[in-house]
C-alpha positions as a printed NumPy array, in Angstrom:
array([[ -5.479,  26.279,  -0.338],
       [ -8.143,  26.398,  -3.016],
       [-11.367,  24.431,  -2.931],
       [-11.345,  21.399,  -5.184],
       [ -7.553,  21.192,  -5.395],
       [ -6.152,  17.813,  -6.463],
       [ -3.594,  16.324,  -4.08 ],
       [ -1.055,  13.988,  -5.721],
       [  1.621,  12.36 ,  -3.62 ],
       [  3.976,  11.871,  -6.542],
       [  4.541,  13.501,  -9.902],
       [  6.791,  10.727, -11.097],
       [  5.965,   7.21 , -12.197],
       [  4.656,   4.833,  -9.58 ],
       [  6.289,   1.471, -10.107],
       [  5.661,  -0.148,  -6.754],
       [  3.321,  -3.121,  -7.005],
       [  0.121,  -3.041,  -5.016],
       [  1.586,  -4.157,  -1.705],
       [ -1.402,  -6.012,  -0.308],
       [  0.402,  -9.331,  -0.083],
       [ -2.292, -11.144,  -2.04 ],
       [ -1.275, -14.41 ,  -3.687],
       [ -1.695, -14.775,  -7.414],
       [ -5.065, -15.953,  -8.663],
       [ -6.256, -17.297, -11.97 ],
       [ -9.04 , -14.841, -12.789],
       [ -9.187, -13.086, -16.126],
       [ -9.837,  -9.365, -16.353],
       [-13.427,  -8.56 , -15.494],
       [-15.922,  -6.55 , -17.438],
       [-15.509,  -3.784, -14.884],
       [-11.756,  -3.658, -15.361],
       [-12.187,  -3.714, -19.109],
       [-14.196,  -0.51 , -18.977],
       [-10.754,   1.118, -19.173],
       [ -7.635,  -0.304, -20.781],
       [ -6.608,  -3.056, -18.291],
       [ -2.933,  -2.773, -19.2  ],
       [ -2.909,   0.905, -18.302],
       [ -3.414,   0.059, -14.642],
       [ -0.929,  -2.78 , -14.31 ],
       [  1.232,  -1.873, -11.273],
       [  4.361,  -2.47 , -13.343],
       [  3.416,   0.227, -15.843],
       [  1.302,   2.361, -13.522],
       [  2.409,   5.996, -13.769],
       [  1.322,   9.528, -13.003],
       [ -0.314,  10.103, -16.383],
       [ -2.588,   7.072, -16.175],
       [ -3.411,   7.856, -12.562],
       [ -4.293,  11.46 , -13.396],
       [ -6.669,  10.195, -16.094],
       [ -8.353,   7.854, -13.621],
       [ -8.546,  10.6  , -10.999],
       [-10.155,  12.935, -13.532],
       [-12.734,  10.242, -14.343],
       [-13.582,   9.784, -10.658],
       [-13.81 ,  13.513, -10.086],
       [-16.147,  13.914, -13.087],
       [-18.34 ,  11.093, -11.778],
       [-18.524,  12.537,  -8.264],
       [-19.41 ,  16.053,  -9.416],
       [-21.798,  14.885, -12.168],
       [-23.638,  11.542, -12.064],
       [-22.737,  11.074,  -8.398],
       [-24.721,  14.143,  -7.409],
       [-27.744,  12.931,  -9.369],
       [-27.517,   9.555,  -7.639],
       [-27.282,  11.405,  -4.307],
       [-30.534,  13.215,  -5.004],
       [-32.265,   9.918,  -5.787],
       [-30.897,   8.233,  -2.666],
       [-32.017,  11.066,  -0.402],
       [-35.433,  11.175,  -2.075],
       [-36.109,   7.416,  -2.089],
       [-34.127,   6.34 ,   0.979],
       [-32.464,   3.523,  -0.944],
       [-29.5  ,   2.91 ,  -3.222],
       [-30.827,   2.404,  -6.774],
       [-29.763,  -0.904,  -8.337],
       [-28.404,   0.887, -11.395],
       [-25.845,   2.654,  -9.189],
       [-24.177,  -0.673,  -8.396],
       [-24.1  ,  -1.532, -12.089],
       [-22.736,   1.885, -13.006],
       [-19.922,   1.65 , -10.438],
       [-19.113,  -1.841, -11.703],
       [-19.026,  -0.833, -15.382],
       [-16.717,   2.091, -14.603],
       [-14.289,  -0.245, -12.825],
       [-14.763,   1.503,  -9.489],
       [-15.516,  -1.744,  -7.625],
       [-12.193,  -3.306,  -8.66 ],
       [ -9.755,  -0.439,  -8.166],
       [ -7.608,  -1.889,  -5.391],
       [ -7.494,  -5.578,  -6.33 ],
       [ -4.466,  -6.895,  -8.244],
       [ -4.646,  -7.252, -11.995],
       [ -4.344, -11.046, -11.813],
       [ -7.655, -11.023,  -9.914],
       [ -9.267,  -8.844, -12.562],
       [ -8.711,  -5.623, -10.627],
       [ -7.105,  -2.399, -11.803],
       [ -4.097,  -2.874,  -9.516],
       [ -4.066,   0.699,  -8.208],
       [ -1.411,   0.918,  -5.455],
       [ -3.001,   1.487,  -2.057],
       [ -1.635,   4.991,  -1.423],
       [ -2.896,   6.104,  -4.844],
       [ -6.243,   4.385,  -4.291],
       [ -6.665,   6.579,  -1.206],
       [ -6.49 ,   9.682,  -3.365],
       [ -9.429,   8.303,  -5.328],
       [-11.213,   7.479,  -2.071],
       [-10.804,  11.099,  -0.995],
       [-12.913,  12.087,  -3.975],
       [-15.503,   9.351,  -3.531],
       [-15.922,  10.569,   0.052],
       [-16.961,  13.988,  -1.25 ],
       [-19.954,  12.281,  -2.855],
       [-22.965,  10.745,  -1.128],
       [-21.981,   8.585,   1.842],
       [-23.641,   5.483,   0.373],
       [-21.605,   5.816,  -2.822],
       [-18.445,   6.066,  -0.75 ],
       [-19.584,   3.11 ,   1.349],
       [-20.092,   0.844,  -1.666],
       [-16.684,   1.671,  -3.135],
       [-14.936,   1.32 ,   0.224],
       [-16.523,  -2.004,   1.187],
       [-16.153,  -3.762,  -2.167],
       [-12.559,  -2.605,  -2.629],
       [-11.651,  -3.91 ,   0.822],
       [-13.654,  -7.005,   1.707],
       [-11.933,  -9.169,  -0.906],
       [ -8.747,  -8.901,   1.211],
       [-10.442, -10.471,   4.22 ],
       [-11.831, -13.356,   2.153],
       [ -8.646, -13.881,   0.185],
       [ -5.976, -14.102,   2.884],
       [ -6.797, -17.706,   3.948],
       [ -8.849, -18.799,   0.943],
       [ -8.111, -21.981,  -0.953],
       [ -7.832, -21.768,  -4.73 ],
       [-11.373, -23.118,  -5.009],
       [-12.68 , -20.513,  -2.541],
       [-10.773, -17.809,  -4.389],
       [-12.518, -18.834,  -7.601],
       [-15.965, -19.037,  -5.938],
       [-15.799, -15.929,  -3.772],
       [-12.85 , -13.574,  -4.256],
       [-12.84 , -13.18 ,  -8.031],
       [-16.622, -12.614,  -8.25 ],
       [-16.407,  -9.987,  -5.478],
       [-13.641,  -8.167,  -7.354],
       [-15.693,  -8.398, -10.566],
       [-18.711,  -6.879,  -8.826],
       [-20.752,  -9.992,  -9.531],
       [-21.068, -11.116,  -5.896],
       [-21.872,  -8.965,  -2.878],
       [-20.447,  -9.991,   0.466],
       [-21.38 ,  -8.322,   3.757],
       [-18.875,  -8.202,   6.629],
       [-20.812,  -9.799,   9.504],
       [-19.062,  -9.41 ,  12.86 ],
       [-21.076,  -7.128,  15.17 ],
       [-23.52 ,  -8.673,  17.669],
       [-26.191,  -7.02 ,  19.812],
       [-25.224,  -8.926,  22.976],
       [-21.422,  -8.948,  22.677],
       [-18.418,  -6.651,  22.485],
       [-15.72 ,  -6.343,  19.857],
       [-13.477,  -9.099,  18.513],
       [-13.176, -12.305,  20.515],
       [-16.36 , -11.629,  22.514],
       [-18.487, -13.565,  20.006],
       [-21.745, -15.255,  21.02 ],
       [-22.791, -16.612,  17.615],
       [-21.819, -20.286,  17.64 ],
       [-21.615, -23.3  ,  15.372],
       [-21.945, -27.011,  16.02 ],
       [-20.394, -29.389,  13.507],
       [-22.053, -32.507,  12.199],
       [-20.009, -34.145,   9.466],
       [-19.497, -31.71 ,   6.582],
       [-21.97 , -29.145,   7.939],
       [-21.907, -26.465,  10.618],
       [-25.174, -25.469,  12.268],
       [-25.109, -21.755,  13.036],
       [-27.087, -20.095,  15.829],
       [-27.064, -16.568,  17.226],
       [-27.624, -12.911,  16.346],
       [-25.84 , -10.237,  14.326],
       [-26.845,  -6.62 ,  13.851],
       [-25.785,  -3.358,  12.165],
       [-24.534,  -5.405,   9.205],
       [-23.859,  -3.037,   6.324],
       [-25.383,  -4.318,   3.064],
       [-26.571,  -7.324,   5.058],
       [-30.09 ,  -7.218,   3.637],
       [-29.215,  -7.063,  -0.058],
       [-26.182,  -9.292,  -0.423],
       [-25.252, -12.713,  -1.808],
       [-23.133, -13.927,   1.131],
       [-22.418, -12.924,   4.675],
       [-18.736, -13.121,   5.611],
       [-19.703, -14.182,   9.119],
       [-17.672, -14.717,  12.264],
       [-18.719, -17.128,  14.98 ],
       [-17.174, -19.572,  17.417],
       [-17.264, -23.32 ,  17.817],
       [-19.768, -24.05 ,  20.591],
       [-18.096, -24.414,  23.978],
       [-14.909, -22.478,  23.124],
       [-13.597, -19.209,  24.564],
       [-11.359, -16.471,  23.208],
       [ -9.868, -16.399,  19.722],
       [ -8.977, -20.09 ,  19.544],
       [-12.458, -21.303,  18.678],
       [-13.421, -18.607,  16.178],
       [-14.363, -19.41 ,  12.585],
       [-14.951, -17.353,   9.434],
       [-17.733, -18.62 ,   7.204],
       [-19.139, -17.6  ,   3.828],
       [-22.851, -17.97 ,   4.577],
       [-25.283, -17.863,   1.627],
       [-27.951, -15.184,   1.877],
       [-30.652, -17.766,   1.08 ],
       [-29.602, -20.239,   3.793],
       [-32.58 , -21.782,   5.653],
       [-32.919, -21.046,   9.35 ],
       [-32.218, -17.301,   9.249],
       [-34.492, -14.329,   9.835],
       [-33.379, -11.115,   8.129],
       [-34.755,  -7.788,   9.294],
       [-33.878,  -4.399,   7.849],
       [-32.982,  -2.02 ,  10.665],
       [-34.425,   1.477,  11.078],
       [-33.148,   4.34 ,   8.963],
       [-29.947,   5.903,  10.252],
       [-29.292,   9.582,  10.985],
       [-26.975,   9.808,   7.987],
       [-25.623,   7.539,   5.244],
       [-29.136,   7.205,   3.876],
       [-29.734,   4.4  ,   1.402],
       [-27.234,   1.916,   2.814],
       [-29.129,  -1.04 ,   4.228],
       [-28.243,  -2.526,   7.621],
       [-29.422,  -5.94 ,   8.728],
       [-30.399,  -7.599,  11.993],
       [-29.874, -11.342,  11.543],
       [-31.123, -14.211,  13.715],
       [-29.799, -17.704,  12.961],
       [-31.467, -20.855,  14.284],
       [-29.316, -23.861,  13.39 ],
       [-28.751, -22.556,   9.891],
       [-26.722, -25.123,   7.904],
       [-23.395, -23.932,   6.439],
       [-21.019, -26.218,   4.589],
       [-17.626, -26.707,   6.216],
       [-16.231, -26.107,   2.716],
       [-17.319, -22.467,   3.163],
       [-14.98 , -21.974,   6.13 ],
       [-11.999, -19.698,   5.449],
       [ -8.883, -21.081,   7.078],
       [ -9.053, -23.456,  10.024],
       [-11.057, -23.448,  13.238],
       [ -9.378, -20.781,  15.355],
       [ -8.602, -18.525,  12.365],
       [-11.804, -16.497,  12.514],
       [-10.332, -13.364,  14.045],
       [ -7.324, -13.557,  11.744],
       [ -9.726, -13.283,   8.813],
       [-11.716, -10.512,  10.485],
       [ -8.862,  -8.39 ,  11.742],
       [ -5.68 ,  -9.568,  10.007],
       [ -4.99 ,  -8.249,   6.537],
       [ -8.273,  -6.353,   6.34 ],
       [ -8.613,  -4.024,   9.306],
       [ -5.442,  -1.927,   8.961],
       [ -5.964,  -0.803,   5.353],
       [ -9.674,  -0.417,   5.994],
       [ -9.057,   1.942,   8.914],
       [ -6.675,   3.969,   6.774],
       [ -9.281,   4.118,   4.009],
       [-11.934,   5.327,   6.456],
       [ -9.496,   7.963,   7.703],
       [ -9.055,   9.213,   4.139],
       [-12.843,   9.196,   3.79 ],
       [-12.897,  11.655,   6.686],
       [-10.437,  13.848,   4.813],
       [-12.553,  13.776,   1.657],
       [-15.798,  14.583,   3.436],
       [-14.054,  17.403,   5.327],
       [-12.885,  18.804,   1.987],
       [-16.476,  18.847,   0.751],
       [-17.623,  20.643,   3.906],
       [-14.822,  23.173,   3.507],
       [-15.666,  23.796,  -0.157],
       [-19.284,  24.491,   0.743],
       [-18.269,  26.79 ,   3.593],
       [-15.79 ,  28.753,   1.464],
       [-18.402,  29.207,  -1.251],
       [-20.976,  30.338,   1.295],
       [-18.516,  32.779,   2.88 ],
       [-17.735,  34.425,  -0.452],
       [-21.39 ,  34.688,  -1.519],
       [-23.171,  35.676,   1.691],
       [-23.075,  39.448,   2.314],
       [-23.999,  41.067,   5.633],
       [-23.759,  44.768,   6.418],
       [-22.09 ,  45.383,   3.083],
       [-19.328,  42.754,   3.461],
       [-19.026,  39.103,   2.453],
       [-18.572,  36.678,   5.332],
       [-15.09 ,  35.916,   4.008],
       [-14.049,  39.377,   5.233],
       [-15.292,  38.677,   8.75 ],
       [-12.39 ,  37.59 ,  10.885],
       [-14.416,  35.097,  12.903],
       [-15.391,  33.204,   9.737],
       [-12.09 ,  33.546,   7.882],
       [-10.082,  32.335,  10.878],
       [-12.392,  29.354,  11.376],
       [-11.983,  28.302,   7.753],
       [ -8.233,  28.877,   7.929],
       [ -8.114,  26.482,  10.878],
       [-10.121,  24.002,   8.808],
       [ -7.615,  24.177,   5.948],
       [ -4.678,  23.447,   8.272],
       [ -6.625,  20.695,  10.032],
       [ -7.394,  18.928,   6.741],
       [ -3.82 ,  19.064,   5.488],
       [ -2.414,  17.695,   8.746],
       [ -4.841,  14.765,   8.769],
       [ -4.175,  13.971,   5.108],
       [ -0.43 ,  13.85 ,   5.753],
       [ -0.834,  11.361,   8.612],
       [ -3.211,   9.174,   6.597],
       [ -0.808,   8.971,   3.654],
       [  2.092,   8.271,   6.023],
       [  0.148,   5.359,   7.496],
       [ -0.65 ,   4.134,   3.984],
       [  2.973,   4.196,   2.879],
       [  4.037,   2.339,   6.015],
       [  1.399,  -0.341,   5.352],
       [  2.553,  -0.688,   1.753],
       [  6.125,  -1.122,   3.001],
       [  5.057,  -3.868,   5.436],
       [  6.071,  -1.814,   8.468],
       [  5.322,  -3.095,  11.965],
       [  4.188,   0.453,  12.74 ],
       [  1.3  ,   0.297,  10.269],
       [ -1.357,  -1.045,  12.709],
       [ -0.843,   1.658,  15.317],
       [ -0.497,   4.322,  12.628],
       [ -3.825,   3.224,  11.164],
       [ -5.46 ,   3.841,  14.549],
       [ -3.7  ,   7.196,  14.87 ],
       [ -4.848,   8.192,  11.386],
       [ -8.457,   7.195,  12.083],
       [ -8.463,   8.985,  15.465],
       [ -6.958,  12.205,  14.148],
       [ -9.   ,  12.252,  10.934],
       [-12.373,  11.667,  12.573],
       [-11.739,  14.341,  15.208],
       [-10.646,  16.699,  12.426],
       [-13.845,  15.926,  10.508],
       [-15.947,  16.747,  13.569],
       [-14.277,  20.15 ,  13.947],
       [-14.367,  20.988,  10.242],
       [-18.011,  20.098,   9.659],
       [-19.077,  21.994,  12.775],
       [-17.322,  25.17 ,  11.626],
       [-18.548,  24.694,   8.068],
       [-22.152,  24.425,   9.244],
       [-21.671,  27.491,  11.435],
       [-20.468,  29.459,   8.41 ],
       [-23.822,  28.744,   6.763],
       [-25.768,  30.13 ,   9.694],
       [-29.237,  28.768,  10.435],
       [-29.881,  28.075,   6.763],
       [-27.318,  25.262,   6.869],
       [-29.582,  23.322,   9.224],
       [-32.244,  22.914,   6.517],
       [-32.255,  19.756,   4.397],
       [-32.249,  21.933,   1.276],
       [-28.676,  22.938,   2.11 ],
       [-25.923,  20.516,   0.966],
       [-23.979,  21.027,   4.208],
       [-26.862,  19.475,   6.173],
       [-26.284,  16.053,   4.572],
       [-22.513,  16.349,   4.988],
       [-22.95 ,  17.139,   8.68 ],
       [-25.215,  14.105,   9.223],
       [-22.975,  11.743,   7.286],
       [-19.863,  12.876,   9.15 ],
       [-21.148,  11.59 ,  12.481],
       [-21.185,   7.991,  11.219],
       [-17.422,   8.015,  10.733],
       [-16.914,   8.028,  14.494],
       [-18.216,   4.437,  14.604],
       [-16.858,   2.898,  11.395],
       [-13.895,   0.525,  11.88 ],
       [-13.78 ,   1.213,  15.604],
       [-14.682,   4.129,  17.845],
       [-12.161,   6.686,  19.068],
       [-12.014,   4.791,  22.333],
       [-10.937,   1.642,  20.481],
       [ -8.272,   3.585,  18.577],
       [ -6.946,   5.093,  21.812],
       [ -6.779,   1.623,  23.358],
       [ -4.708,   0.35 ,  20.42 ],
       [ -2.392,   3.367,  20.554],
       [ -1.925,   3.215,  24.337],
       [ -1.192,  -0.521,  24.23 ],
       [  1.516,   0.051,  21.616],
       [  2.886,   3.053,  23.498],
       [  3.449,   1.187,  26.747],
       [  4.698,  -1.928,  24.977],
       [  7.618,   0.222,  23.805],
       [  8.03 ,   2.171,  27.033],
       [ 11.458,   0.668,  27.732],
       [ 12.752,   1.979,  24.412],
       [ 11.92 ,   5.55 ,  25.441],
       [ 14.484,   5.754,  28.253],
       [ 17.86 ,   7.4  ,  27.657]])
């Protein structure tokens, strides 16, 4: 295994359409998609040569401009506005969306190979690409044609920023929502709190989940596109995080904020379907591949350090303790990548196994990342603990992956539930 190796899952033409189940829209190709030849990325004609060209572009961005953006983000503690525009103009915010929506139509399993490279860059760059290439699915699945025109197509184009707004400071995951709405004619009045909302400070809309006042469980949940400038909301930027510097996180307090019923996605009772339905499974798989990419970066840094650092007349690479640790890392990374791509292919095929495989992939990949980054930092010795060392940022950023799209405990709950649901099939 060599550092920086490209991993392609197929050397032959990829003719499978992007299997995200999205209905056809009416949007023309966006400026972002037109940065490259739009026809080259049509799923019907998508092949290994065009993918390799796109992969080379992403790799060149990550190792060149991406590193310069990373320095600015770490220095200033914020994502520069020109980064968003740069990602948009390169087409990186519309990779996964279908061509009829103005996206590049990259099949999901191939998109993950691009995500592996974005994850080697600064965590905020990876976060932008991941969120924008995924949130359109959540909005789109129950959107009307009018809502698709107003929300989905602009998100794909990179012209509208939507923040996924589910987590609450006084509630658990999923159906345990405390934010509530009361309806009066064509308007909902929204009250309650949200926190840890990624990109929730600098966005155009919050894709927000609440419940109809007086309801319990999933039946009363609603999904609303809430304008950032709605009256009756207090927006506070939360404290800086340990890692993933530059990405803003919001604490939101709503006090009877008016939201048009026309901004509801689906019907009352469909809120959790929007939040967890067609969005969560591919998003978990994408986060799992992000773990693989970040682990690759940690491994590259450790291998380089081991070949350059000499003690007692020998490079660290000739010390068995170090070489064995990095050998374990290499095997760990390959095993996690294989499971992630298996989960991706099952999701593309519409398999019933995809949800539990997404949790398995996330669980295995994040545990792998923890082991790999720990050994990689150890290979650097004490110097790796200094902020001047690239591995220090990688180590900090890695810890955030244990929370994104569900903790390990959530993934184990999903896996165990599926395991015992099929217990009868295991007898022989």
